[in-house]
N, C-alpha and C positions, 0 to 999 in steps of 0.2 A: 244153387247147391255149391258148397265150397269143399275142396278136397285138400288135405294136408299131405305134404310130402313126408315120406317115411324118414325117420332119423337115421343117419348113416354112421353114427359113431356112439359108443357108449362111454361116458365119462363119469367117474365117481362124483357125487354131488359136491364134495369138499373141493375137488379140483375145478369143477365147473364154477362153483361159487367164487373161488379165488380169481379165476380167469375172467369172470364177468366183471368183477370189481376193477381189475387192471384194464379191461376193455373200456369201462366207464371212464377211468382216468385218461386213457388215450384220447377218447373223443372229447371229453371236457377240456383237455389241454389244447386240442385242435381249435376249439371255439375261441380260445384266447390268442392263438398265434396266427391263424389264417385270416386273411383280409377280406375275402369276398363274402358278401351278405348271404349268397346262395349256400356256400359251404357252411357258414355259421348256423344257418337255419337247419340244414340237413343234420349237422352234428348235434344240435340241440334236441331235435326230434329223436335221434338215436339215444342220447343220454336219458331222455325221459323214459323211453322203453326199458333201457337197461336198469335204471334206478327202480322202476316198478318191479322188475324181475328180482333184483337184489333184495328189495324190501319183502317181497313175497316169500323168497327162500328163507330169509332171516326170520320171519314170523313163523313159518312152518317148522323151522329147525331150532328156534330160539338161539340165534347167532347174532353177534354184534356186527355192525356194518361200518363202512367208511363214512356214513352219514351221521351215526350216533355214538361213535366211540373213538375217543382221541388216540387210544393205543392202536386201533386199526388204521386210522389215518396216518399215523407215523410209520407204521409197518409198510403200508402200500406206497407212501411217498418214497421211502428208501428203496423199495423194489422198482419203482418207476423211474425215478431220477438217479442217474449215476453221478459220481464225483465230477466227471468231465464227459464231454461228448453228448451225443443225442440221448434223449430218454429212451426207455425200453417200450417203445410203441408196440401195440399188439396188432398183428396182421393175421388174416384168415388163411392166406395161402401165398404161394410164390408170386402170383400175379400182383396181389396187393402189396407184397414186399417191394416189388419193382415199381409199381405205379404210385401207390399211396406213399411208399417210402421215399420216393423222389420228392413229392410235394411236402411231406413232413420235414424233410431236410431243407428244402427251399425256404419254407416259412420259419423254421426254427432258426436258421442262420440268415434271416432277412436283412437286407441292407439297412443300416441305421440302428440295428439292435445293439444293446449294450452287452459286452462280453468281458470275461475275466480269464486270465491265463497267468502262468508263472514263468518268470524269466530269472535265472540265477537265484532261485528260491524266494523271489520277491513277487508278490501279486501285483499284476498290472491290470488296468481297466481301460478298455478302448471301445470303439465303435466299429461295427462290421461295415466294410466298404464293398465287399464282394464275396460271393460264395462260389466255389468251384466244386460242384457236387461230384463230377466224374473223378477228380483228383482227391476228393475228401479233404479240401483245404478252405480256410477262410483268409481273406485279406482284411487286416485290422489296422485302423488308424489310431494312434495314440500319440498325443503331443506332437502333431504334425509329422510323425514318423509312420511309415507303412511297413508292416511285417506280415509274413505269411505263417500260418500255423495249421497243423493237422486238427481235424474235428475232435479227435480224442484228447487234445491238449487244452481245450477251451470249454468254457461253460457260460451259457446265457445268464444274464442277471435280470431278475424280475422284481417288481415292487414287493415290499415286506408282506403285505396282506395277500399276495397272489396265491400262495400255497393253500391258505384257508378257503379262498374263493373257489377252489377246485371242488369243494365238497358242498357247495350251495346249489 
């Protein structure tokens, strides 16, 4: 015999549907940036369940999804990825913000990652040498020069097909 826990909150279906798609993007993105096979497997399993739920809600309510509508993909990419700094990862609670947020930051700004930033209105591209999560700064190497930048002043660079792969 199985028992279900009672739901502790009531969220309008539209808000829930939007949140679910952002959560999917958060976990799918983690698959690409985390290194451990254990994490990738866990996030893949979560994405499968979230996609099933998204598809179910879309079917029942005749809604477009991030999986079948280019406009929705663009909308959610803009909401998830900021111009600079960390993406808008979804977290369930303060504990997840602290723990998963730390690891999201660690893997997003992982050593060796390509990064861009602006210096005197000129875009510069370098490699991450080190990440100081506590200070919210990255050490970047560019042309054998080392600089330090705040997280909010830099953006990771990914391959051109990367963004479309988030919806597969």
